[in-house]
GUKOL-543929 format. One line per 2 residues: number of its first residue (from 1); for each residue x negated, y, z negated of C-alpha. Coordinates in Angstrom, 1 decimal. Last residue first. Layout:
N
NUM) X Y Z  ...
% end
This chain:
501
501) 87.8 -238.6 6.3  84.0 -239.0 6.0
499) 83.4 -235.8 8.1  85.7 -233.8 5.8
497) 83.8 -235.0 2.8  80.5 -234.0 4.4
495) 81.7 -230.5 5.2  83.2 -230.1 1.7
493) 79.8 -231.1 0.2  78.1 -228.6 2.5
491) 80.3 -225.7 1.4  81.9 -224.0 4.3
489) 81.5 -220.4 5.3  84.3 -219.2 7.6
487) 83.2 -219.2 11.3  81.3 -216.2 12.4
485) 82.4 -212.7 13.6  84.6 -212.2 10.6
483) 81.5 -211.9 8.4  78.4 -211.8 10.4
481) 76.2 -214.2 8.4  74.5 -213.2 5.2
479) 71.1 -214.3 6.3  71.5 -212.5 9.6
477) 69.1 -214.2 12.1  67.2 -212.5 14.9
475) 63.8 -213.2 13.4  60.9 -210.9 12.7
473) 57.4 -211.6 11.5  55.8 -208.8 9.5
471) 52.1 -208.0 8.9  51.3 -205.8 11.9
469) 49.5 -203.2 9.8  50.6 -199.6 10.7
467) 47.6 -197.7 11.8  46.1 -195.3 9.3
465) 45.0 -192.3 11.2  42.8 -189.9 9.2
463) 44.1 -186.3 8.8  44.1 -183.2 11.0
461) 45.9 -179.9 10.0  48.1 -178.5 12.6
459) 49.8 -175.0 13.0  52.9 -175.3 15.2
457) 53.9 -173.4 18.3  52.7 -176.2 20.7
455) 54.3 -178.7 18.3  57.7 -177.1 18.7
453) 57.3 -177.2 22.5  56.2 -180.8 22.4
451) 59.2 -181.6 20.2  61.4 -180.0 22.8
449) 59.8 -182.1 25.5  60.3 -185.2 23.5
447) 64.0 -184.3 22.9  64.5 -183.8 26.6
445) 63.0 -187.2 27.5  64.9 -189.1 24.8
443) 68.2 -187.4 25.8  67.6 -188.5 29.4
441) 66.8 -192.0 28.3  70.1 -192.2 26.3
439) 71.8 -190.8 29.4  70.2 -193.6 31.4
437) 71.4 -196.2 28.9  74.7 -197.4 30.6
435) 73.7 -201.1 30.2  73.7 -201.6 34.0
433) 71.7 -198.4 34.5  69.0 -199.4 32.0
431) 68.8 -202.9 33.5  68.5 -201.6 37.0
429) 65.7 -199.2 35.9  63.7 -202.0 34.3
427) 64.2 -204.1 37.5  62.9 -201.3 39.7
425) 60.0 -200.6 37.4  58.9 -204.2 37.8
423) 58.7 -206.4 34.7  55.7 -206.9 32.5
421) 57.6 -205.7 29.4  55.0 -203.1 28.3
419) 54.0 -201.9 31.7  57.7 -201.7 32.7
417) 58.4 -199.3 29.8  55.6 -197.0 31.0
415) 57.0 -197.1 34.6  60.5 -196.4 33.3
413) 59.3 -193.3 31.5  57.3 -192.0 34.4
411) 60.2 -192.6 36.9  62.7 -190.8 34.7
409) 60.5 -187.7 34.4  59.7 -187.7 38.2
407) 61.9 -184.7 39.0  62.6 -182.7 35.9
405) 64.7 -183.2 32.7  65.6 -180.1 30.9
403) 64.2 -177.3 28.7  65.7 -173.8 29.3
401) 64.3 -172.5 26.0  67.7 -171.6 24.3
399) 69.4 -174.8 25.7  66.5 -177.0 24.6
397) 66.5 -175.4 21.2  70.2 -176.1 20.8
395) 69.7 -179.7 21.9  66.8 -180.0 19.3
393) 69.2 -179.0 16.6  72.0 -181.3 17.6
391) 69.5 -184.2 18.0  68.0 -183.7 14.6
389) 71.5 -183.8 13.0  72.1 -187.0 15.0
387) 68.8 -188.5 14.0  69.4 -187.8 10.3
385) 72.8 -189.5 10.4  71.4 -192.4 12.4
383) 68.5 -193.0 10.0  70.8 -193.1 6.9
381) 73.4 -195.4 8.5  70.8 -197.6 10.3
379) 68.5 -198.6 7.4  68.8 -202.3 7.8
377) 69.1 -202.0 11.6  66.0 -199.9 11.7
375) 64.0 -202.4 9.7  65.3 -205.2 12.1
373) 64.2 -203.2 15.1  60.8 -202.5 13.6
371) 60.2 -206.3 13.3  61.6 -206.9 16.8
369) 59.4 -204.2 18.3  56.3 -205.6 16.7
367) 57.1 -209.1 18.1  57.9 -207.6 21.5
365) 54.5 -205.9 21.6  54.1 -202.1 21.3
363) 53.0 -200.2 24.4  54.4 -196.6 23.7
361) 57.0 -196.9 26.5  58.4 -199.9 24.7
359) 58.5 -198.3 21.3  60.4 -195.3 22.6
357) 62.9 -197.6 24.4  63.4 -199.4 21.1
355) 64.1 -196.1 19.2  66.6 -195.0 21.9
353) 68.4 -198.4 21.8  68.7 -198.2 18.0
351) 70.1 -194.6 18.2  72.6 -195.8 20.8
349) 73.7 -198.7 18.6  74.2 -196.5 15.5
347) 76.0 -193.8 17.5  79.4 -195.4 17.5
345) 79.3 -195.9 13.7  78.0 -192.4 13.1
343) 80.7 -190.9 15.2  83.4 -192.9 13.4
341) 82.0 -191.9 10.0  82.4 -188.2 10.9
339) 79.2 -186.2 10.1  78.8 -184.0 7.1
337) 77.2 -180.6 7.2  74.1 -180.0 5.0
335) 71.8 -179.1 7.9  69.7 -176.6 5.9
333) 66.8 -178.9 5.4  67.4 -180.3 8.9
331) 64.6 -178.3 10.5  61.9 -179.0 8.0
329) 62.6 -182.7 7.5  63.0 -183.2 11.3
327) 59.8 -181.4 12.0  57.9 -183.5 9.5
325) 59.4 -186.7 10.9  58.8 -185.6 14.5
323) 55.2 -184.8 13.7  54.7 -188.2 12.2
321) 56.6 -189.9 15.1  54.7 -187.9 17.7
319) 51.3 -188.6 16.2  52.2 -192.3 15.7
317) 53.3 -192.5 19.3  50.1 -190.9 20.5
315) 48.2 -193.4 18.4  50.2 -196.2 20.1
313) 49.3 -194.7 23.4  45.6 -194.6 22.3
311) 45.9 -198.3 21.4  47.3 -199.1 24.8
309) 44.4 -197.2 26.4  41.9 -199.2 24.4
307) 43.6 -202.4 25.5  43.3 -201.3 29.1
305) 39.6 -200.6 28.6  39.2 -204.1 27.1
303) 40.9 -205.6 30.1  38.5 -203.7 32.4
301) 35.5 -204.9 30.4  36.8 -208.5 30.6
299) 36.5 -208.1 34.4  38.4 -207.3 37.6
297) 41.8 -207.1 35.8  44.7 -207.9 38.1
295) 47.1 -207.7 35.2  47.8 -211.0 33.4
293) 47.1 -213.3 36.4  43.9 -211.6 37.6
291) 42.3 -211.9 34.1  43.5 -215.5 33.9
289) 42.0 -216.4 37.3  38.6 -214.8 36.4
287) 38.5 -216.7 33.1  39.1 -215.0 29.7
285) 39.9 -218.3 27.9  43.4 -218.6 26.5
283) 44.1 -218.4 22.7  45.1 -221.6 20.9
281) 47.8 -220.8 18.3  48.2 -223.3 15.6
279) 51.3 -225.5 15.0  53.2 -226.9 12.0
277) 56.4 -229.0 12.5  59.8 -229.6 10.9
275) 59.4 -227.4 7.8  62.8 -227.1 6.1
273) 63.1 -223.5 5.0  65.9 -222.7 2.5
271) 67.2 -219.2 2.0  69.3 -218.4 -1.1
269) 71.3 -215.2 -0.7  71.5 -212.4 -3.3
267) 74.1 -209.6 -3.0  73.8 -206.0 -1.9
265) 76.1 -206.5 1.0  77.7 -209.9 0.9
263) 81.3 -208.9 1.6  80.3 -206.5 4.3
261) 78.9 -209.2 6.6  77.3 -207.1 9.3
259) 74.6 -205.9 6.9  74.3 -202.2 6.3
257) 73.6 -202.3 2.6  71.0 -205.1 2.9
255) 71.4 -208.6 1.7  69.0 -209.5 -1.1
253) 66.6 -212.4 -0.6  65.9 -215.5 -2.6
251) 63.4 -218.1 -1.5  63.1 -221.8 -1.0
249) 60.6 -224.1 0.7  61.3 -227.6 2.0
247) 58.7 -230.1 3.0  58.9 -232.4 6.0
245) 55.8 -231.1 7.7  53.4 -229.6 5.2
243) 53.4 -226.3 3.3  50.0 -225.0 2.1
241) 50.8 -221.4 2.9  54.6 -221.1 3.3
239) 55.6 -219.1 0.2  52.4 -216.9 0.1
237) 52.9 -216.1 3.8  56.6 -215.1 3.2
235) 55.6 -212.8 0.4  58.4 -210.3 0.9
233) 61.6 -211.6 2.5  63.6 -208.8 4.2
231) 67.3 -208.6 4.8  70.0 -207.9 7.4
229) 68.4 -208.6 10.7  65.8 -210.9 9.0
227) 62.3 -209.7 8.5  59.6 -212.1 7.2
225) 56.6 -210.7 5.3  53.0 -211.6 4.9
223) 52.8 -213.5 8.1  53.4 -217.2 9.0
221) 54.6 -217.1 12.6  58.1 -218.6 12.9
219) 59.6 -220.9 15.4  63.2 -221.6 14.5
217) 64.1 -225.2 14.9  67.7 -225.0 13.7
215) 69.8 -222.0 12.5  71.9 -221.3 9.5
213) 74.3 -218.7 8.0  76.9 -218.6 5.2
211) 76.4 -222.0 3.7  78.2 -222.1 0.3
209) 76.4 -222.5 -3.0  77.3 -219.0 -4.3
207) 75.7 -217.6 -1.1  73.7 -220.0 1.0
205) 71.2 -219.6 3.9  69.8 -222.6 5.8
203) 66.8 -222.4 8.1  65.5 -225.4 10.0
201) 61.8 -224.7 10.6  59.1 -224.9 13.3
199) 56.0 -223.4 11.8  53.3 -221.2 13.3
197) 49.9 -220.5 11.8  48.9 -216.9 11.1
195) 48.5 -217.7 7.3  47.9 -221.4 6.7
193) 50.1 -224.5 7.0  48.8 -227.8 5.7
191) 47.3 -230.4 8.0  48.6 -232.3 11.1
189) 48.6 -229.3 13.6  50.5 -229.3 16.8
187) 49.4 -226.9 19.6  51.0 -223.5 20.4
185) 49.5 -222.1 23.6  48.4 -218.5 23.9
183) 49.6 -215.9 26.5  51.2 -213.5 24.0
181) 48.3 -214.2 21.6  45.9 -212.7 24.2
179) 47.4 -209.3 23.3  47.0 -209.9 19.5
177) 43.4 -210.9 20.0  42.8 -207.9 22.2
175) 44.1 -205.7 19.3  41.6 -207.0 16.9
173) 38.7 -206.8 19.3  39.7 -203.3 20.4
171) 39.7 -202.0 16.8  36.3 -203.7 16.2
169) 35.0 -202.0 19.4  35.9 -198.7 17.8
167) 38.9 -196.4 18.4  38.4 -192.7 17.6
165) 41.2 -191.5 15.2  43.3 -188.4 14.4
163) 46.5 -188.1 12.5  48.4 -184.8 12.6
161) 49.7 -182.7 9.7  52.2 -179.9 10.3
159) 52.7 -176.2 9.4  55.6 -174.8 11.4
157) 54.8 -171.6 13.3  57.9 -171.6 15.5
155) 61.0 -173.6 14.5  63.0 -171.2 12.4
153) 66.4 -172.8 11.8  69.2 -172.4 14.3
151) 72.3 -171.1 12.5  75.0 -173.7 12.7
149) 78.2 -174.6 14.5  78.6 -178.4 14.8
147) 78.7 -180.2 18.1  82.2 -181.4 18.6
145) 84.4 -184.4 18.1  88.0 -184.1 19.4
143) 91.5 -184.4 18.1  94.5 -183.6 20.3
141) 97.7 -181.5 20.5  100.5 -180.9 22.9
139) 103.0 -178.2 23.7  104.7 -177.3 26.9
137) 106.7 -174.1 26.8  110.5 -173.6 27.1
135) 113.1 -175.4 29.2  113.1 -178.7 31.1
133) 110.2 -179.8 28.9  107.2 -181.7 30.2
131) 106.6 -184.5 27.7  103.5 -185.5 25.9
129) 103.7 -188.6 23.7  102.6 -190.9 26.6
127) 99.4 -188.8 27.0  98.2 -189.4 23.4
125) 95.1 -187.3 23.3  91.9 -188.2 21.5
123) 89.7 -185.8 23.5  86.6 -187.3 25.0
121) 83.4 -186.9 23.0  80.6 -184.5 22.3
119) 82.6 -181.3 22.9  80.9 -177.9 22.5
117) 83.4 -175.6 20.9  85.5 -172.4 21.7
115) 83.5 -172.3 24.9  86.1 -170.8 27.2
113) 85.0 -173.4 29.8  86.2 -176.3 27.5
111) 89.6 -174.7 26.9  90.0 -174.1 30.6
109) 89.1 -177.7 31.5  91.5 -179.0 28.8
107) 94.3 -176.8 30.1  93.6 -177.8 33.7
105) 93.8 -181.5 32.9  96.9 -181.2 30.8
103) 98.6 -178.9 33.4  97.7 -181.3 36.2
101) 98.9 -184.4 34.4  102.2 -182.7 33.5
99) 102.6 -181.4 37.1  102.1 -184.9 38.5
97) 104.5 -186.5 36.1  107.1 -183.8 36.8
95) 106.6 -184.2 40.5  107.2 -187.9 40.4
93) 110.3 -187.7 38.3  111.8 -184.7 40.2
91) 111.4 -186.3 43.6  115.0 -186.7 44.7
89) 116.4 -183.7 42.8  113.6 -181.4 43.9
87) 113.9 -182.6 47.5  117.7 -182.1 47.5
85) 117.2 -178.5 46.1  114.6 -177.8 48.8
83) 116.9 -178.6 51.6  115.7 -181.5 53.8
81) 113.9 -180.6 57.1  110.4 -181.7 56.3
79) 110.9 -185.2 57.6  114.2 -185.4 59.5
77) 117.3 -185.5 57.3  119.9 -188.1 56.5
75) 117.7 -189.9 54.0  115.1 -187.6 52.5
73) 111.5 -187.6 53.7  109.4 -184.7 52.4
71) 106.5 -183.9 54.7  106.6 -180.0 55.0
69) 108.3 -179.7 51.6  105.7 -181.4 49.4
67) 103.3 -178.5 49.0  106.2 -176.2 48.1
65) 107.4 -178.7 45.5  104.1 -178.9 43.8
63) 103.5 -175.1 43.9  106.9 -174.4 42.4
61) 106.3 -176.9 39.7  102.9 -175.4 38.9
59) 104.4 -171.9 38.7  107.4 -173.1 36.6
57) 105.0 -174.6 34.1  102.8 -171.5 34.1
55) 105.8 -169.3 33.4  107.0 -171.6 30.6
53) 103.7 -170.9 28.8  101.3 -173.7 27.8
51) 100.9 -174.2 24.0  97.9 -176.1 22.7
49) 97.1 -177.5 19.3  93.5 -178.6 18.7
47) 92.2 -180.6 15.7  88.4 -180.2 15.6
45) 85.8 -182.4 14.1  82.0 -182.0 13.8
43) 81.8 -179.6 10.8  84.9 -181.0 9.2
41) 88.7 -180.8 9.3  88.4 -177.6 11.5
39) 91.7 -176.5 12.9  92.0 -174.9 16.3
37) 95.1 -173.1 17.6  95.2 -172.5 21.4
35) 97.9 -170.4 23.1  97.4 -170.7 26.8
33) 98.4 -168.5 29.7  96.7 -170.5 32.3
31) 94.0 -168.9 34.4  94.7 -167.8 38.0
29) 92.0 -169.2 40.2  94.3 -172.1 41.0
27) 96.7 -170.1 43.0  98.6 -173.3 43.5
25) 99.7 -172.6 47.0  96.5 -171.2 48.2
23) 94.3 -173.8 46.7  96.5 -176.5 48.0
21) 99.0 -178.3 45.8  98.3 -182.0 45.1
19) 100.5 -184.2 47.2  103.2 -186.6 46.0
17) 103.1 -189.0 48.9  106.5 -189.4 50.4
15) 109.4 -191.9 50.8  108.1 -195.1 49.4
13) 106.6 -193.2 46.6  102.8 -192.7 46.2
11) 100.8 -192.5 43.1  97.6 -190.4 42.8
9) 98.3 -189.0 39.4  95.2 -188.1 37.3
7) 95.4 -187.3 33.6  95.6 -191.0 32.4
5) 92.5 -192.0 34.5  90.4 -189.5 32.6
3) 88.7 -186.3 33.8  85.7 -185.5 31.8
1) 85.6 -182.3 29.8
% end
């Protein structure tokens, strides 16, 4: 278990530093005489009550005072010459705090090593409530989240389906157009809007006539569907086709069950699009300078080969995801244990980050990632629960098979992500480290290796690959607002009346 700031004591008094006992003095190899009672509120929760014997408390106190004696400074005595009883009286508070911290830390370490459970969080321990008694044993208790105990399902010999596809020139042409679109220029258009055009729009969202969310001059590509962070508008292209500058278009969407604004979950919201401007995308010409600028390509043929490789990476991603989905269903059939709500809530963001990193290393564009990200957000509770159960099972397989991260694994993953983002591997790594995501990346690598091991033992049946159609535009706007995180919704008429006053 990780050492916490609360369980360390490095304080100094003006008279003497309270030193940690040496290995000889503390006899640290001698285990504590602990009585540990473990209750199981749920599969992933443990309530632990610990009793430390009086003999261990006295031993730790004796070690602490013995380590202090050679340097203890007591008024009226030379350093190290004061009687032990005076030293004990003068430094009792400091030593008791030090010993309490040491006993708690060593107790937690010993419980962890004894393997009664596999912790997945820090213990919820109220240090201030723990007191070292003058007589009798020390008792304390804590709650902790743990990996559930379960029988590992049979994972060798699974029957799986795998998509196969040979990419054609038509596939490459279509994807090349999407790739060039990232470098295109939006030019104003005077006529009516058509599918794949872009509109600049002011978006206003109302619930029961009150504005709950709005944004100005959003640039939206007209695609079949529009994905908000908490809702999805089907038929967006049909709604906007034929629209002209200055016109308003309205639609109704239903706020998702995992929306940030809990009050509007499952309710309808009216969305108004005020079209400010219509634009068309002008693709760049494949000049020698442009080819060099976007990737040092020597020719259009080299660019097309890179596009083909990217398509193959996306096919590999689809193969992995389909296999993973099948494996997850098969392995988690018997995983009927419940997960603590607090664990699920904390894990939501981590699971989203993991999924986004997987998409980046597989070469998906930022617009595709945003669309999938919104979908993941809207189904976060269900997907996170399944992903956590899958993680516990894959973790067990990794331990049994000795699967772990090797030298170069991190560099390979970071390089693939840097290719998608266009940033240097060093910058991508620095961003991951700054956001504390290196452990997420490690889990991703280990889980992929386990999946490869499972697939190596599986029996596959090939089937045609149907690539996911890129028909969704994504926008980082919550139609239902963010509840307490945003200003209170105000009716437009009330807003105008207040302004007049």
